[in-house]
C-alpha positions as CSV (number, residue, x, y, z in Angstrom):
1,M,-7.1,-8.4,-43.7
2,S,-9.0,-10.7,-41.5
3,E,-12.3,-12.3,-42.6
4,I,-15.3,-10.4,-41.8
5,L,-18.1,-12.6,-40.3
6,S,-21.6,-12.4,-41.8
7,Q,-24.9,-11.5,-39.7
8,S,-26.0,-14.9,-39.5
9,E,-22.5,-16.2,-38.2
10,I,-22.8,-13.4,-35.6
11,D,-26.0,-14.6,-34.4
12,E,-24.9,-18.0,-34.4
13,L,-21.8,-17.1,-31.9
14,L,-24.0,-14.9,-29.7
15,S,-26.5,-17.7,-29.3
16,A,-23.8,-20.2,-28.5
17,L,-22.5,-17.8,-26.0
18,M,-25.7,-17.4,-24.4
19,T,-26.0,-21.3,-24.2
20,G,-22.5,-21.8,-22.8
21,D,-21.6,-24.3,-25.3
22,S,-18.8,-22.1,-26.8
23,A,-16.2,-22.9,-24.1
24,A,-16.9,-26.5,-24.1
25,E,-16.7,-26.6,-27.9
26,A,-13.4,-24.6,-27.7
27,E,-12.0,-26.8,-25.2
28,A,-12.8,-29.8,-27.1
29,S,-11.9,-28.4,-30.4
30,S,-8.5,-27.2,-29.2
31,G,-7.3,-30.8,-27.7
32,T,-3.6,-30.8,-27.1
33,S,-2.9,-27.6,-28.7
34,T,-3.4,-25.8,-25.3
35,M,-0.8,-27.7,-23.8
36,K,2.4,-26.0,-22.9
37,V,5.8,-27.1,-23.7
38,K,8.9,-26.0,-21.8
39,E,11.9,-26.1,-23.6
40,Y,15.0,-27.7,-22.3
41,D,18.2,-25.6,-21.9
42,F,21.1,-27.7,-21.7
43,R,23.3,-24.7,-20.4
44,T,21.2,-24.8,-17.3
45,A,21.0,-28.6,-16.9
46,N,21.6,-30.2,-13.3
47,R,25.0,-31.2,-13.0
48,F,25.3,-32.0,-9.1
49,P,23.3,-35.1,-8.2
50,K,21.1,-35.4,-5.2
51,E,23.6,-37.3,-3.5
52,Q,26.2,-34.7,-3.7
53,M,23.9,-31.8,-2.7
54,R,23.0,-34.1,0.4
55,T,26.8,-34.3,1.1
56,F,27.1,-30.5,1.0
57,H,24.2,-30.3,3.4
58,V,26.2,-32.4,5.7
59,V,29.3,-30.8,5.2
60,F,28.5,-27.3,5.6
61,E,26.0,-27.8,8.8
62,T,29.2,-29.0,10.1
63,Y,31.1,-26.1,9.0
64,S,28.2,-23.3,10.1
65,Q,28.6,-24.9,13.7
66,L,32.2,-25.0,13.8
67,L,32.6,-21.3,12.1
68,S,30.2,-20.0,15.1
69,N,32.5,-21.3,17.7
70,S,35.6,-20.1,15.8
71,L,34.2,-16.3,15.2
72,S,32.8,-16.1,18.7
73,S,36.4,-17.2,20.1
74,I,38.2,-14.7,18.1
75,L,35.6,-11.5,18.2
76,R,34.6,-12.1,21.9
77,V,31.0,-11.8,20.9
78,S,28.3,-14.5,20.6
79,C,28.0,-15.5,16.8
80,E,25.3,-17.8,15.2
81,C,25.6,-19.0,11.7
82,E,22.5,-20.6,9.9
83,I,22.5,-22.0,6.3
84,L,20.2,-20.1,4.1
85,S,20.1,-22.4,1.0
86,I,22.3,-24.6,-1.0
87,E,21.5,-24.4,-4.8
88,E,22.9,-24.9,-8.1
89,C,23.2,-22.2,-10.7
90,S,25.5,-21.0,-13.3
91,Y,28.1,-18.9,-12.4
92,S,27.3,-15.7,-14.4
93,E,24.4,-15.7,-12.1
94,F,26.1,-16.2,-9.2
95,N,28.5,-13.3,-10.1
96,N,25.9,-11.0,-11.6
97,S,24.4,-11.5,-7.8
98,L,27.3,-10.1,-6.0
99,P,26.8,-6.7,-4.3
100,A,29.5,-3.8,-4.4
101,P,31.6,-3.3,-2.7
102,V,32.3,-7.0,-2.0
103,I,35.2,-9.2,-0.4
104,L,36.2,-12.1,-2.6
105,A,38.5,-14.9,-1.5
106,V,39.8,-17.0,-4.1
107,M,40.7,-20.5,-2.6
108,E,42.5,-23.7,-3.4
109,A,41.4,-26.9,-1.6
110,H,43.6,-29.9,-2.4
111,P,42.6,-32.4,-3.9
112,M,40.0,-30.2,-5.6
113,H,40.5,-29.1,-9.1
114,G,40.9,-25.1,-9.7
115,S,39.6,-22.8,-7.2
116,L,36.8,-22.0,-5.0
117,L,35.1,-18.6,-4.2
118,M,34.3,-17.3,-0.7
119,Q,32.0,-14.1,-0.8
120,M,31.7,-12.2,1.9
121,S,28.7,-9.3,2.0
122,P,29.7,-5.6,3.1
123,E,27.6,-6.1,6.0
124,F,29.2,-8.9,7.7
125,A,32.6,-7.5,6.5
126,Y,32.0,-4.3,8.4
127,M,30.8,-6.3,11.2
128,L,34.2,-8.1,11.3
129,I,36.1,-4.8,10.9
130,S,33.9,-2.6,13.4
131,R,34.4,-5.4,16.0
132,L,38.0,-5.9,15.8
133,F,38.6,-2.1,16.2
134,G,36.6,-2.1,19.5
135,G,33.3,-0.8,17.8
136,V,29.5,-2.0,18.5
137,T,27.8,-1.3,15.2
138,T,28.3,-2.2,11.4
139,G,28.6,1.5,10.5
140,E,29.0,2.4,6.7
141,N,28.7,-0.1,4.6
142,S,28.6,1.5,1.0
143,K,31.9,2.7,0.7
144,Q,35.1,1.0,-0.7
145,F,37.3,-1.0,1.6
146,T,40.9,0.5,2.6
147,E,43.8,-1.5,2.3
148,I,43.9,-2.1,6.1
149,E,40.4,-3.4,6.3
150,I,41.1,-5.8,3.3
151,A,44.5,-6.9,5.4
152,L,42.4,-7.5,8.6
153,V,39.6,-9.2,6.6
154,E,42.0,-11.5,5.0
155,R,43.9,-12.5,8.1
156,I,40.5,-13.4,9.6
157,L,39.5,-15.7,6.8
158,R,43.2,-17.4,6.7
159,T,42.3,-18.5,10.2
160,Q,39.2,-20.0,9.1
161,C,41.0,-22.4,6.8
162,A,41.5,-24.9,9.6
163,V,37.6,-24.9,10.2
164,F,36.9,-25.4,6.6
165,D,39.4,-28.7,6.4
166,E,37.9,-30.0,9.7
167,A,34.4,-29.8,8.6
168,W,35.4,-31.7,5.5
169,D,37.2,-33.9,7.3
170,K,34.2,-36.5,8.0
171,V,34.1,-36.9,4.1
172,I,37.6,-36.3,2.6
173,A,40.8,-34.8,3.8
174,L,41.1,-31.4,2.5
175,S,44.1,-28.8,2.6
176,M,42.5,-25.5,1.8
177,H,44.5,-22.2,1.6
178,I,43.5,-18.5,0.4
179,D,45.2,-17.7,-2.9
180,R,44.2,-14.0,-3.1
181,I,41.6,-11.4,-2.1
182,E,39.4,-9.7,-4.5
183,T,37.1,-6.5,-4.1
184,S,35.8,-6.7,-7.8
185,P,34.1,-9.8,-9.3
186,Q,35.6,-9.1,-12.8
187,F,39.2,-10.2,-11.2
188,A,37.9,-13.4,-9.5
189,Q,36.6,-15.3,-12.6
190,I,37.3,-18.7,-11.2
191,T,35.5,-20.9,-13.9
192,A,33.5,-20.4,-17.4
193,P,30.1,-18.3,-17.3
194,N,27.9,-21.1,-18.1
195,E,29.6,-23.7,-16.0
196,P,27.2,-24.8,-13.2
197,V,28.2,-24.2,-9.5
198,A,27.0,-25.1,-6.0
199,V,26.5,-22.1,-3.9
200,I,26.0,-22.3,-0.1
201,I,24.7,-19.3,1.4
202,I,25.2,-18.7,5.3
203,N,23.6,-16.1,7.6
204,I,25.8,-14.8,10.4
205,T,24.2,-13.0,13.4
206,M,26.4,-11.0,15.9
207,G,24.0,-9.4,18.4
208,D,21.5,-7.4,16.7
209,E,23.2,-7.4,13.3
210,S,23.4,-9.8,10.6
211,G,25.2,-10.5,7.3
212,L,25.9,-13.1,4.5
213,M,28.8,-15.0,3.4
214,S,28.5,-17.4,0.6
215,I,30.6,-20.2,-0.8
216,C,30.9,-21.0,-4.7
217,I,32.1,-24.4,-5.6
218,P,32.1,-25.3,-9.4
219,Q,31.1,-28.4,-10.9
220,T,34.8,-29.0,-12.3
221,A,36.3,-28.4,-9.0
222,I,34.7,-31.7,-7.1
223,E,35.4,-34.2,-10.2
224,P,38.5,-35.6,-8.5
225,I,36.5,-36.3,-5.5
226,A,33.2,-37.2,-7.0
227,Q,32.9,-40.7,-5.6
228,Q,33.7,-39.5,-2.1
229,L,30.8,-37.2,-2.0
230,N,28.2,-40.4,-2.4
231,T,26.5,-40.3,1.0
232,R,26.0,-44.1,0.6
233,M,29.6,-45.1,0.7
234,W,30.0,-43.2,4.3
235,F,26.4,-43.7,5.7
236,S,26.2,-47.5,4.8
237,S,28.7,-48.6,7.6
238,G,28.0,-45.7,9.9
239,I,31.7,-44.5,9.3
240,R,33.3,-43.1,6.4
241,D,36.0,-45.6,4.8
242,D,38.0,-44.2,1.7
243,G,40.6,-46.5,2.0
244,R,43.2,-44.1,3.9
245,G,42.7,-45.2,7.4
246,E,45.8,-46.9,7.9
247,E,47.7,-44.2,6.3
248,R,46.1,-41.9,8.7
249,L,46.6,-43.8,11.4
250,A,50.6,-44.3,10.6
251,A,50.8,-40.7,9.8
252,I,49.1,-39.7,13.6
253,T,51.5,-42.1,15.0
254,G,54.5,-40.9,13.4
255,M,53.8,-37.2,14.5
256,L,53.3,-38.4,18.0
257,M,56.5,-40.5,18.2
258,H,58.4,-37.3,17.0
259,T,56.6,-34.8,19.2
260,P,59.2,-32.9,21.5
261,I,58.3,-33.4,25.2
262,P,60.4,-31.4,27.9
263,M,61.9,-33.4,30.6
264,T,63.5,-32.2,34.1
265,A,65.7,-33.7,36.4
266,Y,65.1,-32.5,40.0
267,F,67.1,-32.7,43.1
268,E,65.8,-32.6,46.7
269,Q,64.3,-29.4,47.5
270,T,66.5,-27.1,49.3
271,P,64.9,-24.2,51.5
272,A,66.2,-20.6,51.0
273,T,64.9,-17.1,52.2
274,V,64.5,-14.2,50.0
275,S,67.4,-12.5,51.7
276,D,69.7,-15.8,50.9
277,I,68.4,-15.5,47.1
278,V,68.9,-11.5,46.8
279,N,72.6,-11.7,48.1
280,L,73.7,-14.5,45.9
281,Q,76.9,-13.8,43.8
282,V,78.8,-15.2,41.5
283,G,81.2,-18.0,43.2
284,D,78.6,-18.4,46.1
285,V,78.0,-22.2,46.9
286,I,74.6,-23.5,47.5
287,K,74.1,-26.6,49.8
288,L,71.8,-29.2,48.6
289,D,70.2,-31.6,50.8
290,H,70.5,-34.2,48.4
291,P,72.6,-37.4,49.3
292,V,74.9,-38.5,46.6
293,E,73.7,-42.0,46.5
294,Q,70.2,-40.7,46.2
295,P,68.4,-41.0,42.7
296,L,66.8,-38.0,40.9
297,T,63.5,-37.5,40.0
298,I,62.8,-37.0,36.3
299,K,59.4,-35.1,35.5
300,V,57.7,-34.9,32.3
301,Q,55.4,-32.0,31.8
302,H,55.6,-31.7,35.7
303,I,54.6,-35.0,36.4
304,P,57.2,-37.6,38.0
305,K,57.9,-40.5,35.5
306,F,61.3,-41.7,36.4
307,K,63.9,-42.2,39.0
308,A,67.8,-41.8,37.5
309,T,71.3,-41.5,38.3
310,I,73.2,-38.5,37.0
311,G,76.6,-39.1,35.2
312,T,78.3,-38.5,32.1
313,L,78.3,-39.3,28.3
314,G,81.1,-38.3,26.5
315,H,81.7,-34.6,27.2
316,K,78.0,-34.0,28.3
317,Y,76.1,-34.9,31.7
318,A,73.6,-37.8,31.3
319,M,70.9,-39.4,33.0
320,Q,70.3,-43.0,33.3
321,V,66.8,-44.3,34.1
322,I,66.9,-47.0,37.3
323,E,63.2,-46.8,37.8
324,V,59.7,-46.1,36.1
325,L,57.3,-44.5,38.2
326,M,53.9,-46.1,38.0
327,E,50.8,-43.7,38.2
328,E,50.2,-44.1,42.0
329,E,53.9,-43.7,42.6
330,A,54.0,-40.6,40.7
331,Q,51.0,-39.3,42.8
332,N,52.8,-39.9,45.8
333,E,55.8,-38.2,44.6
334,S,53.9,-35.1,43.7
335,L,52.1,-35.1,46.9
336,T,55.3,-35.0,48.7
337,R,56.8,-32.5,46.8
C-alpha cells in the first residue's frame, strides 16, 4: 500500500504548486532519469551502405525511363513510370505488406547470388491485361488471376528482362531471366524472414489509371557485386571502369565479324511488260541486255559495293571481285539504276 501523506505534507505541496517551484524542483531532481534510451535491434540493422543506395537510385531511375518507353511501345498507350521510394526493410515486412491477389516474378540475375523478386500490384496487372485484350479500364481487381491472365502477364514480364539488363549496364553487366511466376507470397520465399532487403517501389500511370510495381533485392544477392555498387568507382573518372572494357570490345567485335550480311549480284536491267511476264512458260529464254565482258554489280543491303565477274569454283557458281566501289561511286551507281 502506498504511503499516506500527512496534512502538513499536503499543505507544503499545495504551496509549492501555487508558487511554481514544484516543476522546477522535479526537473532538477530527475536529472538524467528523464532521458529516453532507444534500444538497438541487431535484426533491423542497416546492411545497405549509402553508396549502394545511391547506386540503386541511379540504376532504377534509368530503369523507370526505359520501362516507360518499352510499355508504351507494347501497349500502344502513353505510360509514365516514377520511382516512389527506395528503402531498406526486412523480408518479412515486405512479405506481409503484399496485397492479395498478387503477381510475383521470381528472377535470377547473374552474377547476383540467389533470387530477386518483382511484385506487380493487382491494379497494374489488370491494367496490362485489360489493355492487351483491347479494353480501356482496369476492370475488377479483387478476383484471382486465371491461367490465361497469368500466362499473358508472364509473357510481358519476360520481354522486360532486356530492359532490366540495360538499366544495370552502366554499373555491371547482368543477365536476368524469370524463373517462375507465383500468385501466393508463401511460395516465393527467396530469403530468410529477417534478412534485410532493398525494396524499390515504382508507380506506373496509364491514362487516368495507375498501379504499383516493386522490386525486392536481398542483401545476400548483391554480395558478389558489392564493390561495383560503389559510385566512387565509376563516377570518379566520369565513366565506368570495371576492368572488362577490352573483353566487351573483343566480344562485340567478334559478334560483328560473324554477323551474316546478304549479298546480291545484279545483271543490267532488262525491260519486260506485264504481258511478257504473265505468259512466261518453262523453257522460255529471257534476253539480258548485259554484255559478257561487262562486270556485275554486287550489292550489300541494296547498296552497290563491288564490281565482279562471274565464274565457277568447283561445282558452284562464283564471283570474283575486281573493283571496290567508293561511297560516291556507289551513290552514282544507285542513281543510274
